Structure formats: C-alpha cells, structure tokens
C-alpha angles and dihedrals in degrees: 000000000000091000091049091052091051095048094048092044091053092047093052098034096238135112124277088242090060091051090049092052090052094048092049095044094244122159126244098073125107118239091242092054091045092053091046091054093048091048090050090053090053095045093048092049098245119144116246118240111270094254091056100046096089092063119087117243122242087247127119122197114227106195118194129177094220145337100222092084103072092218092074097054086046092056090044092054094051096042094042092051093049091048092051090054088059093049093256121132117220117221109204114219113184122181121225129192108271091002135095111339127222090252090051090052090051090054091050092048092050089052089054091054092236120194093226148335133235119198114199102185122341148118092320086076093055116079095201097047126099113269105178093111090062089055090052089056091049092049090053091048091237111167110248135179125187126210115220131351119343137183116271127267100029089118098220128123115250137200112208143174109235104256093188094056091045094055093042090054093047095044095049090047093054092043091052087056091056100258110151099169102061120171135195126222105197141166125262120314094257094049107117100208089050091049089053092049092052092049090050092050091052090049095052097038100036091226135021114195113233088232089064094056121081128182122214145162112264099263141094089257091052091051091048093053094045094047093050089062095046095046089056087055092056101259112157101173122054130197111191132197093224141014094249089055089051091051088052089054091052090051093048092051092051092048087057091049094251119138122231116247099003094065105009127035120201133195120189132194130236103027088233124183119307097009088125088056099055122102105275099017106248123253103219145156111255122223111214093238097172095052093042093048093051091049091051092054093045091053092046094046091050089056093046089054092053102260120140111244119194115236090242130137119242109210119208124199117246124213128224110230110198116207136147105302095080129063143144114315114262116260114246 
C-alpha cells in the first residue's frame, strides 16, 4: 500500500498524503487533483478502492488498427491532444498481427471503467468481421465515436472524410490529363470506405471494368501486387485507397521499367506524413485530420457530459493535392 501511494504520488506530482485522502474519500482535495489521482491509478494498473469503482475513469480508449500507416499516428496526435485539453487521458490501443485483438482491447477498457472509446479504423469498417464487442459498448452506454465509414446499424456517431468526393477529385484530375484506362487499388471487398470509393468511381465514370479494380491489403506490398496485375491490363492512371498502396504502385511500375509519372500516374489517399518527400512527391487526396479530430473529441465529450448525440455521420471535404506522381497520359 505504501509503495502504491508513492508511485501514484510521483506520477501525479502530489504528496502521498494527498493520494491517501483521495483513496479514502477524505475532504481537502480539489476535484482536478482527485481526478488526476484516479486517472493515475487506472494508467498504472492499480485497482480503485471499492467505493470508487462505480465511477468512470477520466480515460478514453483510442483504438487503432496499426501504426505503420502514418495516417493513424496523425489521428492519434490530434485526438490525443484535444482530449488532454479536456482533462481526459487517451489510452492507446494498437492491434498487432497475432496479438491483442480489438475485442480484447474493448474488454480491457471496460475493466478500466473508461469514459469513452474512439475507434480510428477497425473492424467496424469491415462488413464480414465480428462486431459483438461494439454491441457490448452500446449495452453499457459507453460513449463511442468512429472515424471514417462504418457498417450500418452500429448506432454510434461517426466522423468521416467524404470518399465519394475524394474519388471524384482524383478521377477528374487523371481524366483531365488524358488518362482513359484508370484503375482502382482498393481494400478488401467488405471494406466500407473502399466500397464507397468504387461506387463513386462508377458514378463519375459511368462504368469501371472489373479488370481495372484490384483488391489488396493496406500496405506497400499489397499495392505492389495489385498494381502489377493492373499494369499488365493496360492501366495508366491509378487511384489508391491509401498512400502506402500508392507507394506500392510506384514501386511496381519501376520494377517493370516504367517511369512515374511519364508512363504511369498515381494518386494516393490521406496525404500522410512525408508524402511530399517521396520520389516523385505523391499526388494524393488529403483528409482534413485536424478538423476531423476536433469533431471526434467534441462528439465524445458531449456524450461523456450526458448530452444525447445522434448516431449520424459527419462528412468532411477532402482536398486534392497535386504533386509530381501524375502527368499527361502517355501517347500510344
């Protein structure tokens, strides 16, 4: 017990006596200090005293599918900073292959009595994935906000970048450069943002041949494999569902001896970190991460404070950023 007092006191920057007063429900401690001590208990993995367990911690779970794609650390930085300004402590939960699952993280967060959960990419975007852990959160009335397109009927508010506008911008850009054989490199077939992108491409183009659509895992390697197939089918302009996929397309083109952008033009999606430093700098569609992140935290905080938030989707406008990976279509 004495060691626990010392560790928590050091974490918060208060005396052991102050920590003891909080744990024993004694007066003479400000609400801010009390919440800081309780948050420290949760972060350090100590159990709260019995009389304090019914109260939700000032912790917010931030569940991400990975950290290799720079878009997810970018969202984490914006959302985490906005949460901290409200006195909420983000708990980063990152999935790894063969490691802790999204459902396992939800169980851990429920045990910690979190105030809310933000999912920035995850199984909610995959129609064929298990979704029972989301229903557990809903049954417990835990505030939740989702980032980007989700399956229907989960009942949570979402903040999304408009996939349809993104594809329309990219498609019209490539068309204006004379590309007639435009291909799409998308995520798996049950991935909702990818489904929206495909529907948008069909709406703007009238028809997209199945041979010009490739599915891939969200990685450079996935983009490389998908692009290799489409290049062989004569595609000269690529619209990709993420920046790593786009970088995989660039690599595939070079492995085939084709110059980017002289022979192959590539458009990414996200405008994640360092895309202006690649060779060539990547033309991509920028997600408004700052605005989206602030909206996520506003929606979550409203729920935490007891306000009713409709399970609607807020759509944010993307922006096409033209750089060096797109150019006039090659002449036959």
